[in-house]
C-alpha angles and dihedrals in degrees: 000000000000131000094268118073095241096037110109140132135195124217132171124233088247093054091046092050090050092051092045092050091048092051092044087057090050090053092048090050088054089056098257113151140172112305096020117132121234131184119213117204106182138125121244097293134129092260090064091060091044092051093048093049092045090054090050091047093059095036098251119145115238135198118197114213117196109250092230094067120109124251090255092053091048091050092051092051093048092050094045092051096041093228121190095197138030120206114203 
């Protein structure tokens, strides 16, 4: 379910697993490894769930920042967490 009343999407577990594995490989190719910290700055879309599950799959810690926050708020959270990667 998205933010808008009519905004929804259906996906099977198999399709979700495929997308999560693909994105986990992207993260690994970027040098992300177990224990790394990642910030995720996305609205409520499927890619947010995929990014969270991909982080969990490779053992990276993730922090989701609400997409409505200002650039200054995002910067503070990234610095406080010591993130090595920002997903937008």
